[in-house]
N, C-alpha and C positions, 0 to 999 in steps of 0.2 A: 635656388637650388632645392630640389625635392628632398623629402625625408630619406628616400632610399639612396640618393646621391651622397647625402651626409654619411649614411651607414657605410657606403662603399669607400668613401675617403677614410673613415675610421679604420676600416679593415686594412687599408694600405698602410696607415700610420702605425697601427698597433697589430703587429703580426705574431702575437703570442697565442697559444692555445686557449688560455682563459678568456682573452678578449674576443677571440673568434666564437667561443661557446656562448659568451654573454650576448654578442650581437646576434647569434643564431636564435637565442631565446627571445630577444627583442623582436626579431622578424616574425617568429612564430606567434607571438602575442599580438603583433600588429595585424596579422591575418584574422585573429579572433575579434579584435576591437575596431576593425574597419579603418585602419591607419590612424588611429588616435593614440599618439605617443604617451600622453599623460595617463590614459586608461591602461595602456600596455605596461607602463612602469609601475602603476598601482597594482596590477596583477602579479608582477614579478617580485614585489615586496614580500609576498607570501611564500615564494620559492627560494631555495638556496642559490645564491649567485656565486659563480666560481671565484676563487681567490684572485684578486687583481682585476676583476671585472667591474667593480664598483666605480673606479675612476673613469673608465671608458663609458659607463652608463651616464655618469654625471656630465662628461664632456658632450655626449650625444644630446642630452637635454639642453645644455647651454647653447650648442650650435643650432638646434632645432628652434629654440626660443628666439635666437637672433635672426633666423631666417623666417620666422612666423609660421612654421609648419608643425609646431609641437601639439597643438590642440585642435586638430581638424574635427569637425563634427561628423562629417561623412566624407568618404573618399569620392572623388569624381568617378563616374561610371567609366569602366574601361572601354576603349574603342568607340565612344560616342562623341564625335567632334562637336564642339560648341557651334561652329558654323561650317557650312559646306563650301568648298571651293567652287568658283564659277567654272562652267564648262568652257574650255577653249576650242578653237577651230579644229585642232588635231584630234581631240577626243570626239568631237561631233562627226568628223570624217570617218573615224574608226567605227563609230556606232552605225553610220549609214552603210558602210561596207559590210559590217556583220549582219545587219538587218536585211540588206539586199541579197546577200549570199544565202541566208536562211530562207527568204521568200523564194529564191530561185530553186533551192533544194526541194522545198515543198511543192512547187509547181512541177518540177520534173518528176517527183514521186507520184503526183496525181496523174500526170500525163502517162507515165508507165503503167499505172493501175488501169487507166481507161483503155490503153492499147491492149493490155493483157485481157481485160474483160471483153473487149471487142473480138479478140481472137477466139476466146472460149465460146462466145455466143454464136459467131458465124461458123465455127467448126462443127458444131452439133447439128 
């Protein structure tokens, strides 16, 4: 489970305003620390945590340590897949049709340009 999945579970389990504010503070700090929970909690120690938020924070740390996501050095880059999926026959067919229709549109455009140019040259 990811760190944000754990936070979502805690939001469902602890539906108090103080727990929600505490988790909001954690998410804001995670954005600053590139998803390193230990650094985020370290930064939160300097700030006042809402009453009743300390147990939620401790539970978050315990669950994150159990899942092995508490001390990420750097977040994985968003949207950059580790491996690309192989292209199947359907995708190849779509690519051929799109390329063919684009080539046909360009050919028709060139043909119309030449016809128009021919009309202008022979008219004068």
